[in-house]
Structures are given as C-alpha cells and as structure tokens.
N, C-alpha and C positions, 0 to 999 in steps of 0.2 A: 889486111893487117888484122891478127885475131884482139878479140874481148881482151887476153891479159896487154898485147900492147898498146890499147886504147887505154886502159887503167892505170899501165906506166907513164901513159903520155899525158893524164888527164890529172897526175901525183896532187892527192889530197882529197876530202872527201868533206863536202859542205855539210854544213853544224858538227854539234857535238852530240855524241852516241844517246845520249837520254832522248834528245830530239828526236831522234830517227825513231829512235824505240817506241816513242810515242805515235810519231807520223805513223807507223808500221799498226801500231793497238788501231788509230782509228782506220786505216782502210782496212783493215779487217772486218771491223764492227760492221762501218759501210756497206761493202762488198757481202756481207752476213745476209744482214738485216732484209737488202734489197730483192736478194731472189724469193724470200716469203713474201713478203709482200706484191711483187710483183707474178708472183708463181703463173696466176692464171694466164696472164698476158704472154707470157713467156711460152706456156703451153698453148693459146692459142695461136700465134706468132710461127712457131716449129709446123701444129698443122697444116695453116694455110700455105706456105713454103713448098709442105713437101705435096700439098694438092695440087697446084697450082702449075709448079714445074718441075719437071723431072731431075731428082739430083737429093745432097743432102739437106736437112734445114741450115747445118752448120757451114762456114764457110771457114778455113785454117786456112792461117797463111803467117809466112816468116819474118820478121819483124825485130829488131835492134833494139834491146832495155838498156841497163846503165850497164856504161864501157862499150856498148856497143855487142853487148851478151847475145845471143842471137833467143828468139822464143818461138814457141809458135801463138799467134794471136786469132782468137776465136770471135765471130761476128755470123748474123744471120745470113745467111744467102741472097745477093740482092741482083744477082748476074743471074744469065744460064749457065749451066756447069762447063767448065772446063772451057769458058771461054783463055785467050791470050790475053795477054798485058802491052802489046805495043802500040796501042794509041793511050795507053795511060803514059806510059815510058815517056812517048813522045811529048805530050802535052808536058809532064812536069820538067821535061828540059829547057822546053819554048816557056814555062813561067821561072824559071831559074837562071835564066839566061835573058830573060825581056824581053823576048819575041813576041810573046803573048801578055796581054794586059790582062791583070784580075777584073776581078766586076760581073754581075748580071747574075743571074742563076746559076752558075757554072760553081763559081766559091772559086777558092786557090785550088784544091786536089780534086776538082769531081769536074769532068769531062762532060758536057753535053750541049747538043744531047747524044746519049751512050746507046748505042746500037744494044750493046751488049746487058743490059740494065734490064731487070725481067718490071711487070705492071707492079707488084706484089711489090717486088724491091723498091720503085721508086719511092711507092709512099715510106715504107720504112726508113728508105734517109730521108727523107723530109722532115720526117718525128724523131727520127734518130736513137730510133727502138731497133737498129742493126746493131746497134754500138752496146747493149745491154749482156751478149755473150759474154763480153771483157771482163764480165762482175768476176766471173772465173778465174783468169787474168789475176784480178788484183787478189785475190784468195791463194795462186799459188808464188804471188810477190813476183809475179814477172810487172806488174804495172800497179800504176794507185790513182785513185778515183782525180786525183789532180798534178798535172804535168806537161812536158813539152809531147808535141804528137808524136806517139810512137813510129818510125822512120822502119822505111822500106831497106834492106841493103843494099840496090843501086840508084835509091836516093840518095842514102847516105856516099854515098860514094861522090857524089855530085858537090856535095855539100863544101865550102871553105872549111880550112883549116882552123880558123877562129869560132867557128860553129861547132866543133866537137864537141865542146863545154857541154852541149845541151844535154850529152851523154852519162855527167855527173851524178843526175837524178834518174829515176823511173818514169819509165813516160807514161803517161797518163788516159782517163778518158774524156776526158773535158781538162781547156789549161787557159791561157792568158792569149792563147793565141785568137780559140777558139769564141771568145768571150768577149773579145776586142773590133770588132767590125771584120770580123772575117774576110766578108765577099768584098769589101774596099781595099784588101792589104796587097801589098806582092805578095809575095812566098818569101822574099830575103827579111822585110819589112818582120814577117809569120818567125821565120826563125830569131830575130834580133830580140822578139818577143819570149820566145823558151831562152833565150839569155837571160834578160830579164825575171823569169821567173828562178833560174837556177840562182840568180846572184840575193832573192829580196826573201827566198823559200822560206817561211813557218808555217804554221797551222794556223793560225788569220789567216794569210792568206789565200793556201788552201777552200776552208770556207769559205772566203769570198768567191773565189770562183767559182765555185760548187752553187752559192746561191744565186750568181748572176747567170749558171748554165740554162735555168729552170726558164726563166722568160725566154732567154735564148732559144729552147726549145721549144718553150710552146710557142714562138713565130714562125716555128719552121725555119728558122735560118741557122741550124745548126748543126745538119748534116756533111759529115765528112768522109 
C-alpha cells in the first residue's frame, strides 16, 4: 500500500491547522537548539564509532512516517557494518504473535544478547545517545520529538488494520510507549499506546512525554 493509499484510508487529520503549525514550530525549535547544546557530545560519539569499528559513524535506515510515507532515519551506528536483520525480524514476529514474552534487559524491540552490536554500540543504546541524529529528521519534518515509534516497512506489514491509525501523526524520537514501562509491555500494548497518543495529541502531552523521557534515559531504561 502506498502512502497515498494510506492517507486515503486514514481519512482525516487530528487537530486543527493552527495546532499543527504550532507543533511544527515547537519541533523545529527543540531540534535546532539541541544540536548546538550537544555538539561536543555528537562530535565525540562520531569519532568514537569511527575509531572502534570499520564503517560510517551514522546508520541510515528506511522507516515509515506520517501516512506511511517512507523516509531515511539517522542514528549513530551501534552494529557492525553490513549486518543482516534476519534475527531482528524473527524477534519482532515473535513479539507480535505472542510467541516471545516481553521483559528483561532486552525490552520490546531489542534483541539481547545481539552479536551484531558493538561494544560502544551497547553503551550508546543504553544511554539512548544513538538516537540523537534523529534531530536532523525532526528538522527535515520526517519526525517529531514526541510521537509513535518510527516503524520499519516490514514491521508495519505485520500490524493489524486497527493499528494503522498510528500513521496519522509523525513518528517521534520518544513517545508514550517509551515512557510507560516499555520493558514490561507486550508489543501489542505498545501499539495501543501509540493509538492513545494519536487520540490525545496536544502540546501539553508532548511536553509531558519529553519531561518523562529524561529520567527514563538517565536510568538507562529508554534505549530502543
């Protein structure tokens, strides 16, 4: 299904135009200020990734944004370059079918132990620093600071019809799923939280999610 088909299926857009314009202005302000404040960290991480394993510092991957529109998501590379994703596909399939329970250090969408992850990559994931390049996606309009988790195309193919409403809004760097006991939820419960966000989206909720993300990251429980 193309993004045009998805937009037709998801007829309607949550929230009035002024609210969406205000959210976009807030998103850009946050995403522009953060790289300036975090520039030393960003440069240090890029150098560390390049120095410890062969390959680029940034990892690029196609995800689905609003209305199912594909975009290229940026992260700091946490795996050995060129690794296949068959292990992760099987893991997500088991989570969605209930064959694998959630919980433990692995969380919902992270396979542990994962032989593809580098030593520095494990640290970046635990601290969620690997997510910081997504600020570029926010500036470009692909993502928002808060919203549903950006899904992979093959993941979206496994979602039920009822969960397609999560694509009514841009995906987020963090969201209700990530700040609501993520490691103790089933994947279907996480998808329901995505829908709850779509139905309740407002500036206050976005700000609440961002504030709740801080202790989650500091506790090293928010990696995804």
